[in-house]
C-alpha positions as CSV (number, residue, x, y, z in Angstrom):
1,M,58.0,55.1,100.3
2,T,57.7,51.7,101.7
3,D,60.4,49.0,102.3
4,S,58.0,46.4,100.8
5,T,58.7,43.8,98.1
6,Y,55.0,43.2,97.7
7,H,52.6,45.0,95.3
8,E,50.2,47.6,96.5
9,H,47.2,45.3,96.0
10,D,48.7,42.6,98.2
11,T,49.1,44.9,101.2
12,A,45.7,46.5,100.6
13,M,43.9,43.2,100.8
14,A,45.9,42.1,103.8
15,G,45.3,45.5,105.5
16,L,41.5,45.1,104.8
17,A,41.6,41.7,106.4
18,H,43.3,43.0,109.5
19,L,41.0,46.0,109.9
20,G,38.0,43.7,109.4
21,A,39.1,41.5,112.3
22,I,38.0,44.2,114.7
23,V,34.4,43.2,114.3
24,G,34.9,39.4,113.9
25,P,36.1,36.8,111.4
26,L,33.7,37.4,108.5
27,V,35.6,40.1,106.6
28,P,39.1,38.5,106.9
29,L,37.5,35.1,106.0
30,G,36.1,36.6,102.8
31,V,39.5,38.1,101.9
32,W,41.1,34.7,102.6
33,L,38.6,32.9,100.4
34,A,39.1,35.4,97.6
35,R,42.9,35.5,97.7
36,R,44.0,32.1,98.8
37,R,44.8,30.8,95.4
38,D,46.1,34.0,93.8
39,D,48.2,35.6,96.5
40,P,49.8,33.5,99.2
41,W,51.1,36.4,101.3
42,A,47.7,38.2,101.5
43,A,46.0,34.8,102.1
44,S,48.4,34.0,105.1
45,Q,47.7,37.5,106.6
46,A,44.0,37.1,106.1
47,A,44.2,33.7,107.8
48,A,45.9,35.2,110.8
49,A,43.3,38.0,110.9
50,T,40.5,35.4,110.6
51,N,41.9,33.4,113.5
52,F,42.2,36.5,115.7
53,G,38.7,37.6,114.7
54,M,37.4,34.3,115.8
55,L,39.0,34.8,119.2
56,V,37.5,38.2,119.4
57,L,34.1,36.8,118.6
58,V,34.4,33.9,121.2
59,V,35.6,36.2,124.0
60,F,32.9,38.8,123.2
61,A,30.3,36.0,123.3
62,L,31.5,34.9,126.7
63,G,31.3,38.4,128.0
64,T,27.7,38.6,126.6
65,A,26.8,35.3,128.4
66,V,28.1,36.6,131.7
67,R,26.2,39.8,131.2
68,L,22.9,38.0,130.4
69,F,23.0,35.0,132.7
70,V,24.8,36.2,135.9
71,P,22.8,39.3,137.0
72,L,24.9,40.0,140.1
73,V,28.0,40.5,138.2
74,A,26.6,41.7,134.9
75,F,28.9,44.7,134.9
76,V,31.9,42.3,134.6
77,G,30.4,41.0,131.3
78,T,30.0,44.6,130.1
79,L,33.5,45.5,131.1
80,A,34.8,42.4,129.3
81,Q,32.9,43.3,126.1
82,L,34.3,46.9,126.2
83,A,37.9,45.5,126.9
84,V,37.7,43.0,124.0
85,L,36.6,45.7,121.6
86,A,39.4,48.1,122.7
87,V,42.1,45.5,122.6
88,A,40.9,44.2,119.3
89,A,40.9,47.7,117.8
90,V,44.5,48.4,119.0
91,L,45.9,45.1,117.9
92,C,44.2,45.2,114.5
93,V,45.3,48.7,113.7
94,Q,48.9,47.8,114.6
95,A,48.6,44.7,112.3
96,F,47.1,46.9,109.6
97,R,50.0,49.4,109.8
98,A,52.6,46.5,109.7
99,V,51.1,44.9,106.6
100,R,50.8,48.2,104.8
101,R,54.6,48.6,105.3
102,G,55.0,45.1,103.8
103,L,55.8,43.4,107.0
104,P,54.0,40.3,108.3
105,A,51.7,40.9,111.2
106,T,51.2,38.6,114.2
107,Y,48.8,38.6,117.1
108,P,49.8,37.7,120.7
109,Y,46.7,35.4,120.9
110,D,44.6,33.5,118.4
111,I,42.9,30.2,117.9
112,K,43.7,28.2,114.8
113,V,40.5,28.0,112.7
114,V,42.0,28.8,109.2
115,R,45.4,27.3,108.4
116,T,47.8,28.4,105.7
117,A,49.5,25.8,103.6
């Protein structure tokens, strides 16, 4: 039993958005676009996941650029890519677990691409 005041569908869509942020901003952006008029809570959680997914994408791209264009320290780019994926997975799973309990999830870092309200 959960301590949530939200319906099951609300938390499912928000959870999907947070899990999708592991691989970038497209899945949470799709959830935000689909739910922004019908469900403000799921839309705000999807916006937070989209912003974090955008950060994941930018940092992963920077690691890729280092790996491709700086051959002497290419291993640093590879390590950065692996670290980004590991940290994103942990933070997104934590956010998923929080929203499935009906609690709002936040990320320690994000860039504001999608705004709520």
